[in-house]
C-alpha positions as CSV (number, residue, x, y, z in Angstrom):
1,M,0.0,0.0,0.0
2,S,1.3,3.4,-1.0
3,V,1.8,6.1,1.7
4,W,0.8,9.8,1.7
5,I,2.6,11.7,4.5
6,T,1.1,15.1,5.1
7,G,2.1,17.8,7.6
8,K,3.2,21.4,8.0
9,T,6.7,22.7,7.8
10,R,9.4,20.8,9.8
11,S,6.8,18.3,11.2
12,G,9.1,15.3,10.4
13,K,7.7,14.3,6.9
14,T,11.1,13.7,5.3
15,T,12.3,11.6,8.2
16,R,9.2,9.5,8.0
17,L,9.7,9.2,4.2
18,I,13.2,7.9,4.6
19,E,12.0,5.3,7.2
20,Q,9.4,4.1,4.7
21,F,12.0,3.9,2.0
22,W,14.2,1.7,4.2
23,D,11.3,-0.6,5.2
24,W,10.3,-1.2,1.6
25,S,13.9,-1.8,0.6
26,L,14.3,-4.5,3.2
27,H,11.0,-6.1,2.1
28,L,11.9,-6.1,-1.6
29,R,15.4,-7.6,-0.9
30,S,13.7,-10.5,1.1
31,D,11.1,-11.2,-1.6
32,P,12.4,-13.8,-4.0
33,K,9.9,-12.8,-6.6
34,Q,11.4,-9.3,-6.9
35,P,14.4,-8.5,-9.2
36,Q,17.8,-8.9,-7.6
37,R,18.3,-5.2,-7.9
38,A,15.0,-3.6,-7.1
39,N,15.5,0.0,-8.2
40,A,13.8,3.1,-6.6
41,L,13.1,6.5,-8.1
42,V,13.8,9.2,-5.5
43,L,12.6,12.7,-6.2
44,A,13.1,16.1,-4.5
45,A,11.7,19.5,-5.5
46,N,15.0,21.1,-6.6
47,S,18.7,20.3,-6.9
48,D,19.8,21.6,-3.5
49,N,17.0,19.6,-1.8
50,R,18.0,16.6,-3.8
51,L,21.6,16.7,-2.5
52,D,20.3,17.2,1.1
53,L,17.9,14.3,0.7
54,I,20.6,12.0,-0.6
55,D,22.9,12.9,2.4
56,R,20.1,12.2,4.9
57,I,19.3,8.8,3.3
58,W,22.9,7.6,3.3
59,E,23.6,9.0,6.8
60,T,20.5,7.3,8.2
61,Y,20.8,4.0,6.4
62,P,24.2,3.5,4.9
63,G,23.3,0.0,3.7
64,I,20.3,1.1,1.6
65,P,20.4,-0.2,-2.0
66,A,21.4,2.1,-4.8
67,F,18.6,4.3,-6.2
68,D,18.0,6.9,-8.9
69,S,17.8,10.5,-7.5
70,T,16.6,13.5,-9.5
71,T,14.2,16.4,-9.6
72,P,10.9,16.6,-11.6
73,L,12.4,18.7,-14.4
74,G,15.7,16.7,-14.2
75,L,13.7,13.5,-14.7
76,L,11.8,14.9,-17.7
77,Q,15.0,16.1,-19.3
78,D,16.9,12.9,-18.7
79,E,14.1,10.7,-20.0
80,V,13.5,12.7,-23.1
81,T,17.2,12.7,-23.9
82,L,17.5,8.9,-23.2
83,F,14.5,8.0,-25.3
84,W,15.2,10.6,-28.0
85,P,15.4,7.9,-30.8
86,L,11.9,6.7,-29.8
87,L,10.5,10.2,-30.0
88,V,12.3,10.7,-33.4
89,R,10.5,7.7,-34.8
90,S,7.1,8.3,-33.3
91,L,7.0,12.1,-34.0
92,D,9.0,12.1,-37.2
93,L,11.7,14.4,-35.8
94,K,15.1,15.0,-37.3
95,A,17.6,12.4,-36.2
96,Q,20.1,14.6,-34.4
97,F,21.3,14.6,-30.8
98,P,19.3,17.2,-28.8
99,V,20.8,20.3,-27.2
100,R,19.0,21.8,-24.2
101,L,18.8,25.6,-24.3
102,R,19.5,27.5,-21.0
103,P,17.0,30.3,-20.2
104,E,19.3,33.1,-21.3
105,T,20.1,31.5,-24.6
106,E,16.5,30.6,-25.1
107,Q,15.4,34.2,-24.7
108,E,18.1,35.5,-27.1
109,L,17.2,33.1,-29.9
110,A,13.5,33.7,-29.4
111,T,14.0,37.5,-29.5
112,H,15.9,37.1,-32.8
113,L,13.2,34.8,-34.3
114,W,10.4,37.1,-33.2
115,S,12.1,40.4,-34.1
116,Q,9.6,41.4,-36.8
117,E,6.6,41.0,-34.4
118,L,8.5,43.0,-31.7
119,E,9.4,45.8,-34.1
120,T,5.8,46.1,-35.5
121,G,4.2,46.0,-32.1
122,L,2.2,42.8,-32.7
123,L,4.0,41.3,-29.6
124,A,3.6,44.2,-27.2
125,R,1.8,44.9,-24.0
126,A,1.4,48.2,-22.3
127,G,4.0,48.9,-19.7
128,V,6.0,45.7,-20.5
129,S,9.5,45.8,-22.0
130,P,10.3,43.8,-25.1
131,D,12.6,41.5,-23.1
132,R,9.9,40.9,-20.5
133,I,7.2,40.2,-23.1
134,V,9.5,37.6,-24.7
135,R,10.1,36.0,-21.4
136,Q,6.4,35.9,-20.5
137,T,5.5,34.3,-23.9
138,L,8.1,31.6,-23.4
139,D,6.9,31.0,-19.9
140,L,3.4,30.4,-21.2
141,M,4.8,27.4,-23.2
142,Q,6.2,25.9,-20.0
143,L,3.0,26.5,-18.0
144,A,0.9,24.9,-20.7
145,A,3.1,21.9,-21.1
146,M,3.3,21.3,-17.3
147,S,-0.5,21.3,-17.1
148,G,-1.0,19.2,-20.2
149,Q,-2.5,22.0,-22.4
150,S,-1.5,22.4,-26.0
151,L,0.1,25.5,-27.5
152,E,-2.9,26.0,-29.7
153,E,-5.1,26.4,-26.6
154,I,-3.1,29.3,-25.2
155,P,-4.9,32.1,-27.0
156,T,-8.3,30.8,-25.8
157,I,-7.1,30.4,-22.2
158,L,-5.7,33.9,-22.1
159,T,-8.8,35.4,-23.6
160,R,-11.1,33.7,-21.2
161,G,-8.9,34.4,-18.2
162,F,-7.7,37.9,-18.8
163,G,-10.0,39.4,-21.5
164,S,-8.9,42.9,-22.3
165,S,-7.4,43.6,-18.9
166,E,-4.0,42.2,-19.7
167,G,-3.9,42.5,-23.5
168,S,-6.0,42.0,-26.7
169,D,-7.2,39.0,-28.6
170,S,-4.7,39.9,-31.4
171,L,-1.9,39.8,-28.8
172,Y,-3.0,36.4,-27.4
173,S,-3.3,35.0,-30.9
174,C,0.1,36.3,-31.8
175,M,1.6,34.7,-28.7
176,G,0.1,31.3,-29.6
177,Q,1.3,31.5,-33.2
178,L,4.8,32.6,-32.2
179,L,5.1,29.7,-29.7
180,V,4.1,27.2,-32.4
181,R,6.7,28.6,-34.7
182,W,9.3,28.6,-31.9
183,R,8.6,25.0,-31.1
184,N,8.9,23.9,-34.7
185,W,12.1,26.0,-35.2
186,C,13.7,24.4,-32.1
187,L,12.8,20.8,-33.0
188,D,14.1,21.3,-36.5
189,R,17.5,22.2,-35.1
190,G,17.4,19.7,-32.2
191,F,17.0,22.4,-29.5
192,L,15.1,21.6,-26.3
193,T,13.7,24.0,-23.7
194,Y,12.0,23.1,-20.5
195,G,8.6,23.7,-22.1
196,I,9.4,21.5,-25.2
197,V,10.9,18.8,-23.0
198,T,7.7,18.7,-20.9
199,E,5.5,18.6,-24.0
200,L,7.6,15.7,-25.4
201,Y,7.4,13.8,-22.2
202,W,3.6,13.7,-22.4
203,H,4.1,11.8,-25.7
204,L,6.7,9.6,-24.1
205,L,4.5,8.7,-21.1
206,S,1.8,7.5,-23.4
207,H,4.1,5.3,-25.5
208,P,3.8,1.5,-24.8
209,A,7.5,0.9,-25.1
210,Y,8.4,3.6,-22.6
211,Q,5.7,2.4,-20.2
212,Q,7.2,-1.1,-20.4
213,H,10.6,0.4,-19.5
214,L,9.2,2.2,-16.5
215,T,7.5,-0.9,-15.0
216,R,10.7,-2.9,-15.5
217,R,13.0,-0.3,-14.1
218,Y,11.3,1.0,-11.0
219,Q,9.8,-1.0,-8.1
220,M,9.0,2.1,-6.0
221,V,8.9,5.9,-6.2
222,I,9.9,8.1,-3.2
223,A,8.9,11.7,-3.7
224,D,9.5,14.5,-1.2
225,D,7.5,17.8,-1.2
226,V,5.1,16.9,-4.0
227,D,3.3,20.2,-3.4
228,E,6.1,21.7,-5.4
229,Y,5.6,19.4,-8.5
230,P,3.9,20.2,-11.8
231,A,0.7,18.4,-12.8
232,I,2.5,16.1,-15.3
233,M,4.2,14.3,-12.3
234,R,0.8,13.2,-11.1
235,H,0.2,11.3,-14.3
236,L,3.6,9.6,-14.0
237,F,2.9,8.6,-10.3
238,E,-0.5,7.3,-11.2
239,F,0.9,5.1,-13.9
240,L,3.4,3.6,-11.6
241,L,0.9,3.0,-8.8
242,E,-1.6,1.5,-11.3
243,S,1.2,-0.8,-12.4
244,G,1.5,-2.2,-8.9
245,K,4.5,-0.1,-7.8
246,M,4.8,1.3,-4.3
247,G,4.8,5.0,-3.7
248,A,5.6,7.2,-0.7
249,F,4.9,10.9,-1.0
250,T,5.3,13.9,1.4
251,F,2.9,16.9,1.1
252,N,2.8,20.2,2.9
253,P,-0.7,21.7,2.6
254,T,0.6,25.1,3.7
255,G,3.8,25.0,1.7
256,K,3.2,25.5,-2.0
257,I,6.4,27.4,-2.5
258,R,6.4,27.0,-6.3
259,L,2.7,27.7,-6.8
260,G,2.8,30.3,-9.6
261,L,6.0,28.8,-11.1
262,G,4.3,25.7,-12.7
263,A,3.6,23.7,-9.6
264,D,0.0,22.4,-9.1
265,P,-0.2,21.3,-5.5
266,N,-4.0,20.7,-5.5
267,D,-3.8,18.5,-8.5
268,L,-1.0,16.4,-6.9
269,A,-3.1,16.2,-3.8
270,E,-5.6,14.0,-5.7
271,L,-3.0,11.2,-5.4
272,Q,-3.8,10.7,-1.7
273,S,-7.0,8.9,-2.7
274,R,-4.7,6.0,-3.8
275,C,-2.6,6.0,-0.6
276,Q,-2.8,5.3,3.1
277,I,-2.7,8.8,4.7
278,E,-0.4,9.7,7.6
279,F,-0.9,13.0,9.4
280,L,2.1,14.6,11.2
281,D,1.2,17.6,13.4
282,L,4.5,18.1,15.2
283,P,4.6,21.9,15.9
284,S,7.9,23.7,15.0
285,G,9.7,26.9,15.8
286,L,7.8,30.0,16.9
287,A,4.7,29.2,14.8
288,P,2.6,27.9,17.6
289,Q,3.1,31.1,19.7
290,L,3.0,33.7,17.0
291,F,1.2,32.6,13.8
292,E,-2.4,32.7,15.0
293,P,-2.1,36.1,16.8
294,I,-0.3,37.7,13.9
295,V,-2.6,36.4,11.2
296,N,-5.9,36.7,13.0
297,S,-5.4,39.9,14.9
298,V,-3.3,42.0,12.5
299,I,-3.8,40.8,9.0
300,E,-7.4,39.4,9.0
301,S,-9.3,41.3,11.6
302,N,-7.2,44.4,11.7
303,I,-8.0,44.7,15.5
304,G,-6.5,47.7,17.3
305,L,-2.8,47.4,18.0
306,S,-3.3,47.7,21.8
307,E,-5.1,44.3,21.8
308,L,-2.1,42.7,20.1
309,S,0.8,44.3,21.9
310,Y,1.0,41.6,24.6
311,T,1.4,38.8,22.1
312,L,4.5,40.5,20.6
313,S,6.2,41.7,23.7
314,D,9.0,39.2,23.2
315,V,9.5,40.1,19.5
316,P,12.1,42.8,19.3
317,S,12.1,45.4,16.5
318,I,14.7,47.6,14.9
319,Q,13.2,50.8,13.6
320,T,14.9,53.6,11.7
321,Q,14.0,56.3,9.3
322,S,16.4,55.6,6.5
323,R,17.1,52.1,5.1
324,A,20.9,52.8,5.2
325,D,20.6,53.2,9.0
326,L,18.4,50.1,9.2
327,L,21.1,48.0,7.5
328,R,23.8,49.3,9.8
329,H,21.8,48.8,13.0
330,T,20.8,45.3,11.9
331,A,24.4,44.4,11.3
332,Q,25.3,46.0,14.6
333,E,22.8,43.9,16.5
334,I,24.2,40.7,14.8
335,I,27.7,41.7,15.8
336,K,26.7,42.3,19.4
337,A,24.9,39.0,19.6
338,V,27.8,37.0,18.1
339,N,30.4,38.8,20.2
340,S,28.5,38.1,23.4
341,Q,28.2,34.4,22.4
342,Q,24.4,34.4,22.4
343,V,24.3,32.9,19.0
344,L,26.7,31.6,16.4
345,P,26.9,33.2,12.9
346,Q,25.6,30.0,11.2
347,E,22.5,30.2,13.4
348,I,21.4,33.6,12.0
349,A,19.4,34.3,8.9
350,V,18.6,37.7,7.4
351,I,15.5,37.3,5.2
352,G,13.7,39.9,3.1
353,P,11.1,40.1,0.3
354,G,13.7,41.4,-2.0
355,L,17.4,41.7,-1.0
356,D,18.9,44.2,-3.4
357,A,22.6,44.5,-4.1
358,I,22.9,47.5,-1.7
359,A,21.6,45.5,1.2
360,R,23.8,42.4,0.5
361,Y,26.9,44.6,0.0
362,T,26.3,46.7,3.1
363,L,25.6,43.7,5.4
364,R,28.5,41.7,4.0
365,E,31.0,44.6,4.4
366,I,30.0,45.5,8.0
367,L,29.9,42.0,9.2
368,S,33.1,40.9,7.4
369,H,34.9,43.8,8.9
370,E,34.2,42.3,12.4
371,G,35.3,38.8,11.3
372,I,31.8,37.4,10.7
373,A,31.4,35.6,7.4
374,V,28.3,36.1,5.3
375,E,26.8,33.7,2.7
376,S,24.2,34.9,0.2
377,L,21.8,32.1,-0.6
378,Q,21.6,31.5,-4.4
379,E,22.2,35.1,-5.2
380,Q,20.7,36.0,-8.6
381,R,22.9,38.7,-10.1
382,P,23.9,39.3,-13.7
383,L,27.2,37.8,-14.5
384,L,28.6,41.1,-15.6
385,S,28.2,42.5,-12.1
386,S,31.3,40.5,-11.1
387,P,34.7,42.3,-11.6
388,L,36.2,38.9,-12.4
389,V,33.9,38.3,-15.3
390,R,34.4,41.9,-16.6
391,A,38.2,41.4,-16.5
392,L,37.9,38.1,-18.4
393,L,35.7,39.7,-21.1
394,T,38.3,42.5,-21.4
395,L,41.0,39.9,-22.0
396,L,38.9,38.4,-24.8
397,G,38.9,41.8,-26.5
398,L,42.7,42.1,-26.3
399,V,43.4,38.7,-27.8
400,Y,40.7,38.2,-30.4
401,P,40.4,40.7,-33.3
402,D,37.6,43.1,-34.2
403,L,36.4,43.6,-30.6
404,G,38.1,46.9,-29.9
405,R,34.9,48.9,-29.8
406,L,33.8,46.9,-26.8
407,I,36.8,48.0,-24.6
408,E,37.1,51.2,-22.7
409,R,40.0,52.6,-20.7
410,E,38.1,52.1,-17.5
411,A,37.7,48.4,-18.3
412,I,41.5,48.1,-18.8
413,A,42.2,49.7,-15.5
414,E,39.8,47.4,-13.7
415,M,41.2,44.4,-15.5
416,L,44.8,45.2,-14.3
417,V,43.5,45.6,-10.7
418,V,41.6,42.3,-10.8
419,L,44.2,40.2,-12.5
420,S,47.1,41.2,-10.3
421,G,47.6,39.8,-6.9
422,L,45.3,36.8,-7.1
423,K,47.5,33.9,-8.3
424,P,50.9,32.9,-7.0
425,Q,53.8,33.2,-9.4
426,Q,54.9,30.0,-11.1
427,N,58.4,29.1,-10.0
428,T,59.3,25.4,-10.1
429,A,62.8,26.1,-8.8
430,K,61.5,26.8,-5.3
431,P,61.1,24.0,-2.8
432,T,57.7,22.3,-2.9
433,D,57.1,23.1,0.7
434,E,57.7,26.9,0.1
435,L,54.8,28.8,-1.4
436,P,55.8,31.3,-4.1
437,P,55.2,34.9,-3.4
438,P,51.9,36.3,-4.7
439,L,51.7,38.5,-7.8
440,S,52.1,42.1,-6.8
441,R,48.7,44.0,-6.8
442,I,48.3,47.0,-9.1
443,D,46.3,49.5,-7.1
444,P,43.5,51.5,-8.8
445,V,45.7,54.7,-9.1
446,R,48.5,53.0,-10.9
447,A,46.0,51.0,-13.0
448,G,44.5,54.2,-14.1
449,L,47.8,55.6,-15.1
450,L,48.7,52.5,-17.1
451,A,45.3,52.6,-18.8
452,D,45.8,56.2,-19.8
453,Y,49.3,55.9,-21.1
454,C,49.9,52.3,-22.1
455,F,46.5,51.3,-23.7
456,R,46.2,52.0,-27.4
457,P,42.5,51.8,-28.5
458,H,41.9,50.4,-32.0
459,P,38.6,49.0,-33.5
460,Q,40.3,45.8,-34.8
461,Q,43.2,45.2,-32.5
462,P,43.6,47.2,-29.3
463,T,46.8,46.6,-27.5
464,L,48.7,47.2,-24.3
465,L,52.0,49.0,-24.8
466,E,55.3,48.5,-22.9
467,V,55.4,50.2,-19.6
468,S,58.0,52.6,-21.0
469,A,55.2,54.3,-23.0
470,F,54.4,56.1,-19.8
471,P,57.1,58.9,-19.6
472,R,57.2,58.7,-15.8
473,W,56.9,54.9,-15.5
474,D,59.4,55.0,-12.6
475,R,56.6,56.4,-10.5
476,L,54.8,53.1,-10.8
477,G,57.2,51.3,-8.6
478,Y,58.8,47.9,-8.9
479,Q,55.9,45.7,-7.8
480,A,53.3,47.3,-10.1
481,T,55.7,47.3,-13.0
482,T,56.6,43.7,-12.6
483,S,52.9,42.7,-12.3
484,Y,52.0,44.7,-15.4
485,N,54.8,43.1,-17.4
486,Q,53.7,39.6,-16.4
487,I,50.1,40.3,-17.5
488,L,51.4,41.9,-20.8
489,Q,53.6,39.0,-21.5
490,W,50.8,36.5,-21.0
491,I,48.5,38.5,-23.3
492,D,51.1,38.6,-26.1
493,Q,51.6,34.8,-25.8
494,Q,47.9,34.2,-26.1
495,R,47.6,36.5,-29.1
496,E,50.5,34.7,-30.8
497,Q,49.0,31.3,-30.1
498,Y,45.6,32.5,-31.5
499,Q,47.3,33.5,-34.7
500,Q,48.9,30.1,-34.9
501,R,45.5,28.5,-34.3
502,L,46.7,26.9,-31.0
503,I,43.7,28.1,-29.0
504,P,40.8,25.7,-29.8
505,S,38.0,28.1,-28.9
506,P,37.2,31.2,-26.8
507,V,36.0,28.8,-24.1
508,S,39.5,27.3,-23.9
509,F,40.9,30.8,-23.7
510,L,38.7,31.7,-20.7
511,D,39.7,28.5,-19.0
512,R,43.4,29.4,-19.6
513,A,42.8,32.8,-18.1
514,I,41.1,31.4,-15.0
515,Q,43.8,28.8,-14.5
516,R,46.5,31.5,-14.8
517,F,45.0,34.3,-12.7
518,F,42.4,32.8,-10.4
519,I,43.3,29.2,-9.7
520,P,45.0,28.3,-7.5
521,T,43.9,31.3,-5.5
522,Q,44.6,32.8,-2.2
523,S,41.2,31.7,-0.8
524,L,38.8,33.1,-3.4
525,P,35.3,33.3,-1.6
526,S,32.9,30.6,-2.6
527,D,30.6,33.1,-4.3
528,Q,33.4,34.3,-6.6
529,L,34.2,30.7,-7.4
530,A,30.6,30.1,-8.2
531,V,30.6,33.1,-10.6
532,L,33.6,31.6,-12.5
533,R,31.8,28.2,-12.7
534,E,28.7,30.0,-13.9
535,L,30.6,31.9,-16.6
536,M,32.3,28.8,-17.9
537,E,29.0,26.8,-18.0
538,T,27.3,29.7,-19.8
539,A,30.2,30.0,-22.3
540,L,30.3,26.3,-23.0
541,H,26.6,26.2,-23.6
542,Y,26.7,29.4,-25.8
543,W,29.3,28.0,-28.1
544,E,27.7,24.6,-28.2
545,V,24.4,26.2,-29.4
546,H,26.2,28.4,-32.0
547,A,28.0,25.3,-33.3
548,R,24.6,23.8,-33.9
549,L,23.3,27.0,-35.5
550,D,26.2,27.1,-37.9
551,R,24.8,24.1,-39.7
552,Y,21.7,26.1,-40.7
553,T,23.0,29.6,-41.2
554,A,26.0,31.4,-42.6
555,T,28.9,30.7,-40.2
556,D,29.8,33.7,-38.0
557,T,33.4,34.4,-37.3
558,S,34.8,33.7,-33.9
559,S,34.9,37.4,-33.1
560,Q,31.3,37.9,-34.2
561,T,30.2,35.1,-31.8
562,I,32.3,36.6,-29.0
563,R,30.8,40.0,-29.6
564,S,27.3,38.5,-29.4
565,F,28.3,36.7,-26.2
566,I,29.6,39.9,-24.6
567,E,26.6,41.9,-25.6
568,L,24.3,39.2,-24.2
569,L,26.0,39.5,-20.8
570,R,26.0,43.3,-21.0
571,R,22.2,43.3,-21.3
572,G,22.2,42.2,-17.7
573,V,21.1,38.7,-18.4
574,V,21.0,36.5,-15.2
575,S,22.5,33.2,-16.2
576,A,21.2,29.9,-14.9
577,N,22.7,28.8,-11.6
578,P,25.8,26.6,-12.0
579,Y,25.4,22.9,-11.2
580,P,25.1,22.7,-7.4
581,V,28.1,21.5,-5.5
582,K,28.0,20.7,-1.8
583,A,30.6,22.4,0.4
584,V,33.1,20.0,1.9
585,I,33.1,21.9,5.2
586,P,29.9,23.6,6.4
587,H,30.3,27.4,6.1
588,E,30.1,29.2,9.4
589,A,28.4,32.3,8.1
590,V,25.3,34.4,8.5
591,T,22.8,33.6,5.8
592,L,21.3,36.3,3.5
593,A,18.3,35.2,1.5
594,T,15.1,36.3,-0.1
595,I,11.9,34.8,1.2
596,F,11.5,32.5,-1.8
597,Q,15.2,31.4,-1.7
598,Y,15.0,30.6,2.0
599,R,11.8,28.6,1.8
600,A,12.8,26.7,-1.3
601,N,16.1,25.6,0.3
602,R,14.2,24.4,3.5
603,Q,16.6,26.3,5.7
604,S,16.0,26.8,9.5
605,H,17.9,28.9,12.1
606,R,17.7,29.9,15.7
607,W,17.5,33.6,15.0
608,H,15.7,35.4,12.2
609,F,16.0,39.1,11.1
610,W,13.0,39.9,8.9
611,L,14.3,42.8,6.8
612,D,12.0,45.5,5.4
613,I,9.0,44.2,7.3
614,G,7.0,47.3,6.2
615,S,7.6,46.6,2.5
616,P,4.5,46.0,0.2
617,L,6.6,43.2,-1.4
618,W,5.6,40.8,1.4
619,L,2.1,40.7,-0.2
620,S,3.1,40.5,-3.9
621,G,4.4,37.3,-5.6
622,G,7.0,39.2,-7.6
623,A,9.5,37.0,-9.4
624,S,8.0,33.9,-7.7
625,T,4.9,34.1,-9.9
626,L,4.8,33.8,-13.6
627,W,2.3,35.8,-15.7
628,G,-0.8,33.8,-16.4
629,A,0.1,31.0,-14.0
630,P,-3.3,30.8,-12.3
631,L,-5.0,30.1,-15.6
632,F,-3.0,26.9,-16.2
633,L,-3.8,25.2,-12.9
634,R,-5.9,22.1,-13.4
635,E,-8.5,23.4,-11.0
636,W,-9.1,26.7,-12.9
637,S,-12.8,27.1,-13.6
638,G,-12.4,29.0,-16.8
639,D,-13.9,32.2,-15.3
640,S,-12.2,35.5,-15.7
641,W,-9.3,36.2,-13.3
642,T,-10.4,39.3,-11.4
643,P,-8.5,41.7,-9.1
644,E,-10.4,40.2,-6.2
645,D,-9.0,36.8,-7.2
646,Q,-5.5,38.2,-7.3
647,M,-6.0,39.8,-3.8
648,N,-7.2,36.6,-2.4
649,E,-4.3,34.7,-3.9
650,D,-1.8,37.2,-2.5
651,R,-3.4,37.0,1.0
652,Q,-3.2,33.2,1.0
653,R,0.4,33.3,-0.1
654,L,1.2,35.7,2.7
655,H,-0.4,33.3,5.2
656,R,1.8,30.5,3.9
657,I,4.9,32.6,4.0
658,L,4.4,33.6,7.7
659,L,3.6,30.1,8.8
660,D,6.6,28.7,7.0
661,L,9.1,31.3,8.2
662,L,7.8,31.1,11.8
663,S,8.2,27.3,11.7
664,R,11.8,27.8,10.6
665,V,13.0,30.0,13.5
666,S,13.3,28.4,16.9
667,D,14.5,31.1,19.3
668,R,14.2,34.7,18.4
669,L,12.6,36.9,15.7
670,Y,13.6,40.5,14.9
671,L,11.3,42.8,12.9
672,C,13.5,45.3,11.0
673,H,11.8,48.3,9.6
674,S,12.8,51.7,8.0
675,D,10.2,54.4,7.4
676,L,11.6,55.0,3.9
677,A,12.5,52.3,1.3
678,V,15.7,52.3,-0.7
679,N,14.0,54.6,-3.3
680,G,12.9,57.0,-0.7
681,Q,9.2,56.1,-0.7
682,E,7.3,55.5,2.6
683,Q,6.9,51.8,3.4
684,L,3.2,51.0,4.3
685,G,3.1,47.2,3.6
686,P,0.6,44.7,5.2
687,L,3.0,43.7,8.0
688,L,3.7,47.3,9.2
689,P,1.2,46.8,12.2
690,L,3.6,44.2,13.6
691,V,6.3,46.8,14.1
692,H,4.0,49.0,16.1
693,A,2.7,46.0,18.0
694,S,6.2,45.1,19.1
695,T,6.8,46.7,22.5
696,K,10.5,45.7,22.7
697,S,12.3,48.1,20.5
698,I,16.1,47.8,20.2
699,E,18.0,50.7,21.6
700,L,19.9,52.1,18.6
701,M,23.5,53.0,19.4
702,P,25.3,55.9,17.5
703,F,27.9,54.9,14.9
């Protein structure tokens, strides 16, 4: 009998799931009728959760048999790739190995394919930028595929759901037609997106040969947090259960973190009718004490603040007028708590509805200055925001021809600062137990002088001149001069090797530069190492895609492709996260995270600092909700989506957020509020009454 384990946040669902997995594994191994290697399919909501789940399984039961572990999207992608020949035959596709497009490349290619409709305004919506409308249109394909709707149905769905409130019938019709053209264009070239992969998996799941494979391969399915899964996964689970396989599922009725991003929790909940239901009601964190008073008194009933004050007497608040002061005082409170040994850095989390770059930088700088490490959880920033990436792109322009118009003097100065002082000099004559001295750093002032006097701009081949081109080069000093000459020598060597065709590709060049200047490093922070990995994965993918495109279009030169790559990054594209890698040693650092990031990673801490508690962003879905997502839920009635529906959805989401966060903090909660937001506007969000209800305001010390 399959098992459905339901409960709120941190109620022990995953622990119970692992126990059930172990019990079934023992049963299958003792059953002579079962295959000698009874395989299991183990699923988690995302890659980070998957790694954590694997660790917990092996730590709890080291002798458990081998199993397949993946995520819903990972499973769809792997299965479509594995059974591609079957799809080629059944759908009459071109016989070529598929290449999956990353989101940033998908958007670039779709923008180019739909350029005429963008220029003529056929694909336009009031108040929405061209880049945003392209992303929204592509997201519709993924939403439709996850729910089992065809692309041809999209215009009808949008018309019924939005009417003229979000666009026009001609716009919706154009979106549907462009998506059909996009899908055909991609399949003709062997490109796969998440939307196309999901659509193809529907075909695969109904194919008898694939169904036979599934029944032979898996004896059980173990799925954690199925409230985060798309509707297509219910059909896969139902097929396995109907085939006599065992299934264990965990479900959080108040979780639904990915609702609005393709997940359909209510549709997945229909699976419980096929299972034995287990309820886990173990309370967690501060939720039992604070959730009901906060929601019922402040948000729902809007009762006078005096009636609520006693319930929040133990919840301290940090209140300032400006946000800059709020960030400084929040950091000051963390420093005071850590120095007094009330709490360890790794036991603290700073969570906000939208942590901008200013907040992350300010908190990191203040805390790091006091020796307290800070770790940003899955920080989503454009690659070009990293000085390391900008320096590497400048190097490309100095080695490859016809890129001179992309290089400015300021970029040269920054490159010299970044590349100097990070990698030890290579000197094999030294004893192995003696570390070579680090490359001398070129400070910004000397870098500016070198860029002014030793950089010769040129549209085709910009160059760096010898240091003697600076009349007063003696003012640079020995260390800066030596470091500059080493960088110049390396660039000249690479340019010579490029002319001799000894550099296979720009990706190889980037790898050489990283190996030369950044690895081995003098302890590069993990976030900078992640940026370098992200850049390399993005570049590898970009050139792989362009190699496929070269079969169908006139071949671009290497420099033209590099120019397109640099321009893509300069548009502020946020690249896909690099493949997750678990840290060997747990990082003892304060965690910075947005609400969505924190919840999605199932984090928990002793202390919480809720930043910008008065922000209206606590109520809005923001980036965690795709345009049109409610219309693609299986439960949608087909009626128009009204502003009242949206308000109701936002209110329910806020309830889930509060319950989830309160269940993830065990000891102390701080409410952090500034009267003015970062843009200077007054903050009057839905949780502002909580600040006034807190009777324990932190005494602010002068800086």
